[in-house]
VEXPARO-987474 format. One record per residue: x, y, z of N, C-alpha, C in turn. Coordinates in pm, whole numbers, plus 50000, padded with zeros to 5 digits. Layout:
<sites>
XYZXYZXYZ ...
</sites>
This chain:
<sites>
500804988750012500075001749970500565015049970 501795012850083502885025550045503685029949947 503875015749909504455018249746503765020749664 502545015949671501645021649544501105038849617 500905041349725500665058749703501905062349658 502965056749730504325066849692504625067649544 504285059349419503865060349286502725068649276 502035068449313500625076749297501035093849293 501735092449417502015110349473503515111349351 504205102749346505725107249221504865109749089 503805100148995503245103748923502385116748886 501915118148974500975131249027502165141948984 502665144149077503735154449101504235155548953 504945149648874505795148948749504435155248640 503405144548671502265154048525501515167248592 501885170648737501515186148776502605197448767 503525190148667505075201548713504295210348580 504105211648475503715218848372502765227448413 501545224648489500615234748572501065242548686 502065233248751502955242348878503535252548807 504105252148677504955261448635504625271048579 503315267048518502465278948464501775287348546 501395282348685500645289148775501585298348870 503025294048879503905307048950504405314548843 504735311248759504745320948621503335333648637 502405330248622501255334148636501365346048784 501805339648904501665347248982501485360949027 502885361748979503415383148981502535386148936 502295383848808501815389848706500225395348779 499765383248819498255384548882498515396748974 499135392049091499775398749213499795417149170 501015423049078501235433949011499505439748976 498955430648873497555442148874496835441848980 496545433649065495415436349183495755440349266 496945448049294497805457849374496825469849388 496365479349264495645492749308494015489449362 493405478349291492115471349384492135469849514 492955461649532493075454849630493625467949744 494225476149719494475488249814493745495849857 492205494049808491195500849805490185487949886 490155476549861489695467749947489765466250047 490755464550067491535457750209491045469350297 490345463650450489805473650544490935474250640 491255486350682491785493350776490995492050892 491805482351010491045481051116491155499251214 490275502551287489975511751344491315511351472 492275521851452493455523851573493035522551693 493445512951786492785516351955493875526252016 493335538552017493805551852073492845556252194 494355560452267494175566852386494445579952433 493375588152474494105601552512494985603452591 495165598052685495975596752758496385580052855 497315579252920497755566652974496505561553019 496665547753001495095541353000494565544753138 493025539753165492425548053310493045538653408 492715547453530493355538153684492045539053765 490895540253660489805543853820489045558753790 488825565353903488205574753979489395581754046 490485578254098491525581854164492425592054122 492045602454064492655612253945494315611754039 493705618054158495125622154170496305613454251 496015598754259496695583754260497025586454153 496695583454019497345586953866498055599253855 497715609053884499085621853864500045616053927 500315611954071501295611054126501905596254115 501505588454032501885576953957502445581253889 502445588653744502915593653682504045601953688 503875612953791505005620453857506225611353894 505945599053975507135592353980507725584053922 507145581053775507525570953685508665578453596 509625575353558510695579853459510135585753349 510125597753281509905598053170509615590053055 510595579953069510325570452945509585565052915 508865559253033507775546953035506535549953071 506115566853040505185571553027504275568452913 504895564752830504855558852689504215543152652 503305540352756503275527752743501975524152638 501935513052573500875509552459499895512552571 498795518552490497655518652572497015507052584 497265496752514496535480952493496865476552620 497925477752659498715471252781498315477552951 496645480352923496465484353052495775472753136 494885464553086494355454653154493625440253082 494645430553075494365417352983494055409353086 493125399753014491895390853075492125380953025 492435367553039493215358752984492075347353024 491015338652984490615325953005491575313652933 491225304153055492555293453032493725300353051 494005309053151495445313653187496465307053244 495715297053315496405291353426497775282253401 497545276753250498755266553214498605273853005 499705263452962499565264252795499795275952776 499005276552594499085292352571498485304052665 497885302952723497115316152811498175314552927 498585309552994499705310853066500925321952962 501375317852870502445319252813502075332752803 501195337152718500355350852723500465356852799 500125352352929500185362053017501695369453073 502625357353077503615360053111504355371953008 503895366152902504785377352797504495389052809 503105392152845502055406252925502965409652989 503555404253110504235410953223505575415553158 506405405153108507785411453082507575423652970 505985426852934506165443152856505175450252940 504965449153051504625456353167502925461253133 502385450753116501185451753114500665455953226 500165462453298499715470353428498725459853506 497735455153448497255449553528496345431153414 496805423453511496945410053433495725400153523 494505394253465493585389053504493575373353477 494055360153566493835350553496492345339853559 491505337253427490365327553491490665315353438 490385305753549490745288253510489785287653624 489685266653609488715259853711489765262053816 490915251753814491645248353919492385260654015 491865258754141493405269554176494075272554239 494735255554258495985252254270496945256854135 496145251754014497035262653916497185268753868 496255280753949495825295553912497045298754021 497545296454125498265303454209499145301254186 499595285054106501125281254048501295294753927 500265299653839500185302353729500465321053772 500085323153884500215335153946502015340953980 502615328654059503785331054083504465333253958 504405326853812504665325753729504945343453669 503845342253661503855360753595504445370753675 504035370353809504635379953896506345377253883 506675365753901508075364653878508525366953760 507915368053613508135373153509508045389353503 507005393753546507185413453553507955415553689 508585407253757509925412653854511015412853814 511355402953690512335398153619512325411053533 511215412253456511555424353314512105438653437 510995438853505511115454653581512805452953642 513695444153656514825442053735515995443953595 515415440753480516235441253383515935455553251 514955456353304514275471753215513775482353280 514435486853401513425494053466513395505953400 513685508953319513775528853275512885521653127 512935515053111512155518853002510795510452966 510195499753061508845493153132508485495853239 506965498153211506465502753354505845487853425 506035490953582506075472753617504645470253594 504125456553612502945454153606502245456553799 501255458453788501065465753917500395453453995 499175446153886498595434553971498625423953880 498355411053973498025399053867496875392653920 496175387553908494705386753969494275368253911 493905365954005493655350853960491985348653990 491125344153897489485341653899489025327353898 488995319653990488295304953947487095303753947 487015301053799485145299553764485455292353640 484275288353588484255278253458483445287653349 484225285953271483675294953139482175288153103 482265275253134480675270853106479645273953185 479605281853250478685286753387478625302553353 477585304053273477855316753190477375326353323 476215326953407475875329353528476865335353642 478065323853659479015327653695479755336053655 480265333653563481285343353483481025354053496 479685361953438479365371453443479315379153568 478875372453706478995377053824480515379053850 481365368753810483035372253869483445386653754 483195384553616483495399053578482975411753638 481665410153683481125424053720481865429253820 481935417853921482695420454039484685425553987 484645423053918486585423953857486715435453760 485525440053687485715449553641485335463753615 484055463153726483155478253741483975487653844 484375495853795485445505753811484435514853925 484995517354040484575521354127483995536154132 482665540454126482405552254043481095557854176 481085554854298480245557754401479545551254481 478695551654516477805543854634478975534854713 478125520954753478635513854785480655507354719 480505507054579481145507754533482535512454532 482235524754545483385532754603483675536354743 483215531354821483315531054977484465516955016 484265510254901484605493354909485945497654855 486695506454752487565512554695488515518254796 487585525654851488315537854963489045531355103 488115516955092488675511955184489605502655178 490235502055079491215497355078492965504355033 492555513655124493885521455137495235513755143 495095506255215495815496655295495755480455220 495245481055097495225473055023496295461554986 496065446854989496835441654885496855441154766 495865444754687496175446954563495445460954539 495635467654396495445478154357493575481354352 493345490954347491565492354277491865481454136 490315481954183489865472954021490475479553912 490675471053821491835475853690490705482253628 489285479453621488385485353496488075478253399 487535477853292486875465953162488445465053086 488695458953046490225451652973490025458752814 490945458052824491725467752661491995456652571 492505441252645492615428552525491755417452638 491565408952598490325393252608491295385552544 491705374352588491955364752509491185350352593 490795341952482490505335352500490915323052436 491725314852534492085305152563491725289152604 490615295752684490145280952752489485270452658 489655255952649489385243852574490505235252555 489675223952500490575209252540489865201652422 490955193352400490445182252326490325164352342 489085156252314489265143752273489475139052138 490765136052123491075129251954490895113251981 489865111851947489145098951911488355098851798 488395085451748488055083051612486225084751642 485425086751546483735088451551483005076851664 483495068951609482495059851640483205051851807 484415059651826485025057851974484445070152108 483545080852014483225092852110481585088752131 481445094852248480235094852283479785107152294 478195107752295477385116952247477955129252359 478235129352512478785136052610480165141152561 480955136552487481765137252439482275150852389 481115152052246480935162052162480245173652242 479225172952340478745184452436479515189652505 480335182052600481825192652672482405195052575 483085193152451483725204452347483085214452313 482145212152304481005223352248480795234652364 480705227652467480555240652572481815244952611 482865240252654483985247652675484875253552564 484815247952464485215254452324484825264052254 483365261952263482775276452179481995280452239 481175276752313480185284152409480895292852565 482295283752603482905291452684483655303752620 484165301852518484125317352488483205327052426 482305318852394481015327752350480885337652505 480825323952584480255333652752481565344452792 482515341552754483605351752761483485365552735 483185363752618483055378452501481995380852532 480595376352554479335383252605479415390052715 480195383052846480495392952940481275408152978 482245400852889483215414952845482975425752778 482255423252647482475429752537481025444152578 480025438752619479435451752678480105463452771 481835458052863482185469352929483535473652834 483635467552729484335472852663483815483352537 482725478552490482385486452404481435499952499 481145498252641480985513552700481805521252694 483025515352761484515524652747484395533052594 484165526452508483945528752377483405541052335 482445536652389481365552452387481865563652444 481855556552546482315566252667483305580952578 484315566052569485505581852519485255588652400 484195578352338484105588652187483015604952199 482005596252313481065609652352482155617252408 483275614052479483785629052558484705636152427 485085631152306485525637052174484485642252132 483245640952116482385649452026482025662852157 481975659952245481635669752352482605680852334 483415678652345484655685952310485385686552439 485395680252546485755679152641487205670352679 487335666052599488535656052620489025650952459 489975648252444490885644252294490165627252270 489465619952358488975608852347489645602252233 488535595652153489495582852074488425570052061 488275568452204487665553552230488665542452248 488925541552319489725530952416489325514852381 488465510652376488115499952294488965486552307 489315484552232490675468652274490535458452199 491185448252183491205432952127490445423152180 489865415552089489685402152151490435395352098 490755387552145491305372452064491075358052103 490365355651991489695337651988490605328751919 490825315052054491795307451998490865295651940 491425297551817490865285151731491835272751725 492075271751630493055259751579493745256551427 494625251051416494795246951286493415235951228 492875226051316491985224251320490965226951250 490965240451362489545244851285489875249851134 490305248751050490865248350913490735237550805 491105230950896490995215150817490905204850928 489515198950882488975190550958490375173750925 490995168851047491505155951005490755146751104 491665128851070491305120551132491215120751277 490235117651386490605119251502490135128551609 489595139851499488905153751542487465153151506 486855148351475485155151551462484535157251513 484665158351712483935165751806484715175251831 486215176251810486965185251847487045199251720 486945194351594487335205151492486575215951428 485065208151456483865215351471483115224951579 484325225951685483755232451793484985247151713 486325245851668487105252551638486725261451485 486545256351404485335259551288484005270051348 483735266151457482645273251432483205290651526 483905287651597484985300351618485205309651523 485325304451402485345311151289484395321251207 483335310351235481925317051183481315329451282 481525327851385481815340451518482365350851515 483465348351505484695355751479484385364351402 483835360851227483665369551144482135378951134 481465368951192480155375651250480415391751347 480475387751450481165400351560482215411251478 483425401651394484105417051315482915424851267 482375416751166481345425951094480225436451166 479795428051242478905437651351479515448251426 481145447651480481405458751545481865467251390 482325465151309483145473251190482045485351157 480285474951194479505488351144479025497151259 479535493151369478995504951470480505515551463 481245511851372482685520151382483155516851543 483155508951592483905501551740485145503651704 486145509651831487325505751845487885489651882 486825482751938486925467051937486935458151822 488615453651841488705446551742488635430351780 488885419651642488515409451683489705404251582 490615392451679491645382651622491375369551620 491395361251560491405343751536492515338551555 493295330851638494205327651618494725309351571 494925303351474495215291851481496835286951511 496785282351647498255275151682498505264251612 499245254751598499395242551540499415236251694 500055223151692500095216651814501175226851880 500865227452020502095233552087502095223552193 503035224352285503385219752409503305222252525 502205213552534501265218652660500795208752749 500125214252889499625201352982498405196352869 497935203052799496755198152750496845185652622 497945191852572498855184252423499495170652480 499645172752617500405163452640499445149152667 498165155852723496905147852816496435138052703 496145147152540495765141952441496535133652345 497945131752378498715121252333498915108552436 497845109652520498145095952595496705089252519 495715094252438494945085252392494485083852286 495855091552171495345098852060495655086751920 494585083251858494825074651765496095072851674 496765064951670497785061851559498005071451465 496795067451381496525079451263496925100051278 496085095451362495625111751446497285115151476 498015109951557499365114051579500155115251444 500255104551351501135105151294500925118451173 499205122451157499335134751044499735145651124 499375147551259499705158351359501335162751378 501665150951360503375152251347504265157051252 503425156051115503965162350992503955178351006 503175188451122503345202351119504605203051257 504945194351289505505195751399504715200551525 505795202051656505145205751776505605221251808 505155229651842505785245051896505865246452021 506735256752042506705259952237505945270152243 505205269752371504445278052358504985290352390 505935296152453506055305352486506605312352322 506775302652247506995311452087505815317152053 504565309652033503365306452029502655319652116 502785322452205502545334052351503195345852283 504635346852267504965359352237504445363952075 504105352852010503515353351889502415361451847 501505352951958499965360951971500255377452018 501075379752123500925394552148501585400352044 502455398852000502955405351895502245409551781 501255397551753500475403751644499385412851692 498795409251831497465417151907497955434251875 499395434151907499685447352009500125453651875 500235451651702500565460051646499505470851584 499715479251508498925493751492497795486451412 497965475851342496895472151254496565458351268 496315454251413495515432151412495445430151268 495675419951263495355408251154494225403951202 493105397051087492205390951193493155377451192 493485370251074493965358551115495205358951160 495535351651271497165348251337497745336851332 498525329751229498845316751237500345318351211 500815303351248502405303151268502675292351130 504265293951102504685285451013504165283550884 504965280050793504785274950669503735268750591 503125258550749501635251850698500495261650768 500995264450835499675280050894499725286850838 500315297450744500245303450627499705298450524 500025287750440498985278350374497965276550394 497405272450506495845269350505495315280450551 496205294950595495145305850612494935312550504 496055313150375495985315850248494475307350210 494455299050204493275284250139491865282850198 492275290650333490725289450402490265306750440 490655317250354490925328050387489155331550351 488775323250241487045326550249486595338050287 485725345950332485105355550355485675362750484 486895358750509487535365350608487825381550608 487835392150691488255402950683489385404550670 489955412650557491455416150550491775427050613 493405429950695493795440250699495015443950635 495775429750578497015433850494497335435050367 497285440250291497675438850177498455427150106 499165427150135500195415250117499595400050147 498775399550243497765387850255497145386350167 496475394750120495255394650032495985393249888 497075399449888497975402049741497965380049706 498545373549851499295361749807497795351449796 496585355749873495605348249856494905350049736 494675360249657494525362249527495355356649402 496645360949406497715349849337498165337549333 498265330149458498635317949483497795312949518 496265312749496495045305149565495185289449460 495165293549339495395281849250496625271349261 497595276549289499145270949348498625261449449 498365270349566498405261749693497505250049701 495975254349638494935249049639496255232449608 496575233049473497115224649368497985216949510 498765222749551499555215849669499085208249751 497935213949791496855211049912496685195449889 496225192949750495825179749728496645171549766 498395172049737499005162349762499345157749907 498925169450004498835166450157497725158350194 496615159950121495695152450156495535135650108 496435133650017496785121349939497585115550068 498415121650090499275117350221498565117150329 497785122750366497055123150460496465102950462 495405103550341494865095850275496075079950298 497295079250244498455074650267498615064550380 498305073850508498775074250650497345063850711 496165074150675495115063350762494625051950719 495225048450550494405034350527495575026150565 497225029450551498015019750634497815019250753 497525026550849497125025050973495775012051010 494595015450950493355008450893494014992050845 494824992250780495034980050696495784971850810 497224981950871497784978050970496764967551078 495524976451132494624971151210494294957051192 493764958151079492904948151039493514933551034 495114932751020496084924251034496244918151120 496354931951204496464922751371495544918851452 494124923351409493114913851462492974904751378 493224897751245493224887451234494234877951240 495704883051308496344871751383495924874551478 495374880451563495034870951709493864864551716 492884867751608492094857851588492534842651563 493434844451467494064828451429494744823151566 495494832351662496014828851760495084820151838 
</sites>
């Protein structure tokens, strides 16, 4: 079977050469001719603009004193690095994002997850990263003021909504203000207010063949991977939009420079949310669903001229506790296909995500490596595009990349067929014994 597949791949490659050469030759012409039109069609995202350093609540005197005490070179902190909330922040990619944000001086970082023990360990890791960053670059970065943890299940919307309200509502009077005033000698600074960055990283996978999965396996992954993300966005987007509108109203009234703080929301899909493969019949649909959710949300926010941006991350296999847990039960077919794209370090993924999110014109798609780039180009569909170079590649190289993807599919077919045949032989020998 392996020899037959190899011969078919070789024959297909030889026969495809003329067509591939034509596609390669034509691609630059298409790219050059399309640039003027694409420059008009590509949507630039509304910039996240802050009229001053990020808000610190209603204690203006304390904010002024903090600024005066800070070296001049530290006052121009990226306004997005005010308050980051990370679901699934106790381990894996979520924790790596938190550590990277701490290294960059994000003023407030909040980690959401279920396990209190893991949250406590994650908090120490983030605080250590913040302390190390402050020691190494005391003049060029503003130290992280607080690292909070919230033990909550993202599948429980009522509990999540309550926790978020307690966390982000800035003291503005009544009992809330008294509560914050009473914390003059607090362990933590006053509540940081609405997030400027939201990373939805909570999720997991049960990699099994369809026949080995129960209905409850499907439901559980939908609840965490898809609805858990929806719950987080539903709980936090109103606060981010409220800040956005308030700043714009100030600008219109002429009482301030305004600009609409808004923020960035980052949803974590997967390369399995771009292409379904063996063993992920329960997991992949939940990640595909996030793509549709992100596209709809992006269009709705754009219609409102909101300063809240949406990005969708497609991480490859990453060396996390969740990945290690998956490998304990992963079918051989699934393992072999996954290994073809390699395994990435979570710190590399975390840094890459933060880099993309903090850039001036954050992209809708965030991908990694050559395989990630190819999948992103092939599955671009109706994705919002903010980068002219990306859309030029999509327009000019789609035919070539689609041709290439067929070789991948044929190889995946070889892997799954070989594993199936091996299992049949093993079953037969067991019966004979």
